[in-house]
C-alpha positions as CSV (number, residue, x, y, z in Angstrom):
1,M,-92.4,162.8,-82.0
2,T,-90.3,164.2,-78.9
3,F,-87.5,161.9,-76.8
4,S,-85.0,162.9,-74.4
5,D,-81.8,161.7,-72.3
6,E,-80.7,163.0,-69.6
7,S,-79.2,159.8,-68.0
8,Y,-75.8,160.7,-69.1
9,N,-73.1,163.1,-69.4
10,L,-73.9,163.1,-73.1
11,R,-77.9,164.7,-72.4
12,I,-79.9,163.3,-76.1
13,E,-82.5,165.1,-77.6
14,L,-84.3,164.2,-80.1
15,N,-87.2,164.6,-82.6
16,T,-88.9,163.3,-86.1
17,Q,-90.7,165.1,-88.6
18,G,-93.0,163.1,-90.7
19,C,-92.3,159.5,-88.4
20,E,-92.7,158.0,-85.6
21,L,-89.9,155.0,-83.8
22,T,-90.2,152.3,-81.8
23,E,-88.7,152.1,-78.5
24,N,-86.1,149.7,-80.5
25,E,-85.2,151.8,-83.1
26,I,-84.4,154.9,-80.3
27,S,-83.0,152.6,-78.6
28,D,-80.4,151.0,-81.2
29,L,-79.7,154.5,-82.2
30,E,-78.5,155.3,-78.2
31,D,-76.8,152.4,-78.1
32,G,-74.4,153.6,-81.4
33,L,-73.2,156.7,-79.3
34,F,-70.7,154.1,-77.4
35,T,-67.9,156.6,-79.3
36,L,-69.4,160.1,-79.2
37,R,-70.3,159.5,-75.6
38,N,-66.4,158.4,-74.6
39,L,-64.8,161.4,-76.3
40,V,-67.4,164.2,-75.1
41,E,-67.0,163.1,-71.3
42,E,-64.3,165.5,-70.5
43,F,-66.8,168.6,-71.0
44,P,-69.3,169.7,-68.4
45,V,-72.0,169.8,-70.5
46,S,-72.4,168.5,-74.2
47,N,-76.0,167.9,-75.7
48,L,-76.5,166.2,-78.9
49,Y,-79.7,167.1,-80.6
50,I,-80.8,164.9,-83.9
51,T,-83.6,165.3,-86.0
52,V,-84.9,162.9,-88.3
53,V,-87.4,163.9,-91.5
54,H,-89.1,161.7,-93.5
55,H,-89.8,162.5,-96.8
56,G,-92.7,161.1,-98.6
57,R,-92.1,162.8,-102.1
58,T,-88.9,160.8,-102.3
59,D,-89.4,158.3,-99.3
60,D,-86.7,158.5,-98.0
61,Y,-84.7,160.1,-94.7
62,H,-82.8,162.6,-93.4
63,V,-81.4,162.2,-90.2
64,K,-79.2,165.9,-89.3
65,T,-77.5,165.7,-86.4
66,S,-75.7,168.5,-83.7
67,L,-73.9,168.0,-80.9
68,A,-73.0,171.6,-79.0
69,L,-69.7,171.5,-76.4
70,P,-68.5,174.7,-75.3
71,G,-67.3,176.9,-77.3
72,K,-68.3,175.0,-80.4
73,K,-71.7,173.3,-82.1
74,L,-70.4,170.9,-84.7
75,F,-73.2,169.1,-87.2
76,T,-73.5,166.5,-89.1
77,G,-76.7,165.3,-92.1
78,D,-76.8,162.2,-94.1
79,R,-80.1,160.7,-96.1
80,D,-80.6,157.3,-96.8
81,T,-84.0,155.6,-97.9
82,Q,-83.5,153.5,-94.5
83,I,-83.1,155.9,-91.0
84,H,-80.0,153.7,-89.6
85,P,-77.5,153.7,-92.1
86,A,-77.9,157.8,-92.3
87,Y,-77.3,158.0,-88.3
88,E,-74.4,156.5,-88.3
89,R,-72.7,158.2,-91.1
90,C,-73.8,160.7,-89.8
91,I,-72.3,160.2,-85.7
92,R,-69.3,158.5,-88.0
93,K,-68.7,162.1,-89.4
94,L,-69.9,163.6,-86.4
95,V,-66.7,161.6,-83.5
96,K,-64.1,162.8,-86.8
97,K,-65.2,166.4,-86.0
98,V,-64.8,165.8,-82.3
99,Q,-61.6,164.3,-82.7
100,A,-60.9,167.3,-84.9
101,Y,-61.9,169.8,-82.6
102,K,-59.9,168.5,-78.9
103,Q,-57.2,168.6,-81.6
104,Q,-57.6,171.8,-82.2
105,L,-58.2,172.6,-79.2
106,R,-54.2,170.6,-77.3
107,G,-52.9,172.8,-79.0
108,E,-54.4,176.7,-78.5
109,T,-52.9,178.7,-75.6
110,E,-56.3,178.3,-73.5
111,Y,-56.9,174.6,-73.6
112,V,-53.1,174.2,-72.2
113,K,-53.9,177.0,-69.4
114,Q,-57.1,174.9,-68.4
115,A,-55.2,171.9,-68.9
116,E,-52.9,173.0,-66.3
117,G,-55.4,174.4,-63.2
118,T,-53.5,178.1,-64.5
119,H,-57.2,179.3,-66.4
120,Q,-59.3,182.2,-65.0
121,R,-62.3,180.2,-63.4
122,L,-65.6,182.3,-63.2
123,S,-64.9,183.3,-59.8
124,P,-67.9,184.4,-57.0
125,S,-67.8,187.6,-54.7
126,Q,-68.2,186.1,-51.9
127,N,-67.6,181.7,-51.5
128,V,-70.7,179.9,-52.3
129,D,-72.6,177.8,-49.9
130,V,-73.0,174.4,-51.9
131,L,-75.1,172.9,-50.0
132,E,-77.4,175.2,-50.5
133,L,-77.5,174.4,-54.1
134,E,-78.1,171.5,-53.2
135,A,-81.2,171.7,-50.6
136,S,-82.7,174.4,-53.6
137,V,-82.3,171.8,-56.4
138,N,-83.9,169.4,-53.8
139,A,-86.7,171.2,-52.7
140,D,-87.6,172.5,-56.5
141,D,-87.1,176.4,-55.1
142,F,-85.5,177.5,-57.5
143,A,-85.6,181.3,-55.6
144,S,-83.6,179.9,-52.4
145,F,-80.8,178.7,-55.5
146,R,-81.2,182.1,-57.3
147,R,-79.9,183.7,-53.8
148,A,-76.6,181.1,-53.6
149,V,-75.4,181.7,-57.0
150,D,-76.5,185.1,-56.9
151,V,-72.2,185.4,-55.8
152,F,-71.5,185.2,-59.6
153,E,-73.6,187.6,-60.8
154,S,-71.4,190.1,-61.3
155,A,-67.7,187.5,-63.1
156,L,-71.0,185.7,-64.9
157,S,-72.5,189.2,-66.4
158,D,-69.4,190.1,-67.6
159,R,-68.1,187.1,-68.9
160,I,-71.0,187.2,-71.2
161,G,-70.8,190.3,-71.7
162,R,-67.4,189.0,-74.1
163,W,-68.7,185.4,-75.7
164,I,-71.6,187.3,-76.5
165,Q,-69.1,189.0,-79.4
166,R,-69.1,185.8,-80.9
167,Y,-73.1,186.0,-81.7
168,P,-73.4,189.0,-83.7
169,E,-77.1,187.8,-83.8
170,I,-77.1,188.6,-80.1
171,E,-75.1,191.4,-79.3
172,S,-77.1,193.7,-82.4
173,Q,-79.4,192.8,-80.3
174,L,-78.3,194.1,-76.8
175,G,-80.5,196.8,-75.2
176,Q,-83.3,196.7,-78.7
177,G,-85.5,193.6,-76.3
178,I,-82.7,192.2,-74.8
179,T,-79.5,192.8,-72.2
180,I,-77.5,191.4,-70.6
181,S,-79.0,190.6,-67.7
182,D,-81.3,188.9,-69.4
183,I,-78.9,186.2,-70.5
184,V,-77.6,185.7,-67.0
185,E,-81.1,184.8,-65.9
186,D,-81.7,182.7,-68.5
187,V,-78.3,180.7,-67.7
188,M,-79.4,180.6,-63.6
189,V,-82.7,179.0,-64.5
190,N,-80.8,176.3,-67.4
191,A,-78.5,175.5,-64.0
192,F,-81.6,175.2,-61.6
193,D,-82.7,172.4,-64.4
194,R,-79.7,170.6,-64.9
195,Y,-77.5,170.8,-61.3
196,P,-78.7,167.4,-61.2
197,Q,-77.1,166.5,-63.7
198,K,-74.0,169.0,-63.1
199,P,-70.2,166.5,-63.3
200,E,-69.4,165.7,-60.0
201,G,-66.1,167.4,-58.4
202,V,-66.6,170.9,-61.7
203,P,-66.4,173.6,-59.9
204,A,-69.9,175.4,-59.7
205,G,-68.5,178.5,-61.4
206,M,-66.3,176.7,-64.3
207,W,-70.0,174.5,-64.8
208,L,-71.9,177.7,-65.0
209,E,-70.1,179.3,-67.7
210,S,-69.7,176.4,-69.8
211,L,-74.1,176.7,-69.8
212,I,-73.5,180.7,-71.7
213,D,-72.2,178.9,-74.9
214,P,-75.4,176.3,-75.3
215,T,-77.8,179.0,-74.1
216,V,-76.6,181.6,-75.9
217,Q,-77.5,179.5,-78.8
218,A,-80.9,178.1,-77.5
219,L,-81.7,182.1,-77.4
220,I,-81.2,182.6,-81.0
221,Q,-83.1,178.9,-82.0
222,S,-86.0,178.8,-79.6
223,P,-86.4,182.4,-78.0
224,D,-89.4,181.8,-77.0
225,E,-88.9,179.1,-75.1
226,E,-85.9,181.4,-73.7
227,F,-87.5,184.5,-73.2
228,A,-89.9,182.2,-71.6
229,N,-86.8,180.9,-68.9
230,I,-85.8,184.4,-68.5
231,S,-90.0,185.9,-67.3
232,F,-90.2,183.2,-65.3
233,A,-86.9,184.1,-63.1
234,R,-87.3,187.6,-62.9
235,A,-91.3,186.8,-62.0
236,V,-89.9,184.1,-58.8
237,M,-87.1,187.1,-58.0
238,Q,-89.8,189.4,-57.9
239,R,-92.1,187.4,-55.2
240,S,-89.4,186.3,-53.4
241,G,-87.8,190.0,-52.9
């Protein structure tokens, strides 16, 4: 069973193994996210992955959560004979980890620069046409969207090159089946898919930059799906070129 909710800034993906959840149970899980939603609302992107596994031999549930934020991924897990108690403990632990992470950010120079507006944003080579981006998404026209964000490609490539140094498992594959250009295309596809969830007022460059880390993490966790995104992007651009 898979369930996703993208109606809030906190994107939720729920997966179950060995069990099925009713609509009421899913609604209860969402209702327990009020504090977490408020904590992450200032982040341009926040993805929450919830996994519920039922172990038939012991007849208990293992609940696992992972929260992907720009620059950080937080994990929690718990077990119980019922789903909800384990889930509530997971979310409480996750809230504490987010609070600690935000406290850490406040003490770092990079966060201070962003707060003061002096952070060097991802800058386009020329002005980006926001209306063209929106029209492309509304028309479900990835080729037009990709051409419109092409002004960010050079800066995005440079930023990705530095970013993946945090991920040796990806950096070691550069030139051996994966390139920075591949990751750029994957970010572009993800930007097209998620554009309707782009927070209002966030500059396009800052938002694109916020997609780098979730894209790289997805490439590590689900390489087949992400390579399919890359192939799709390249095929569309070849046809439109």
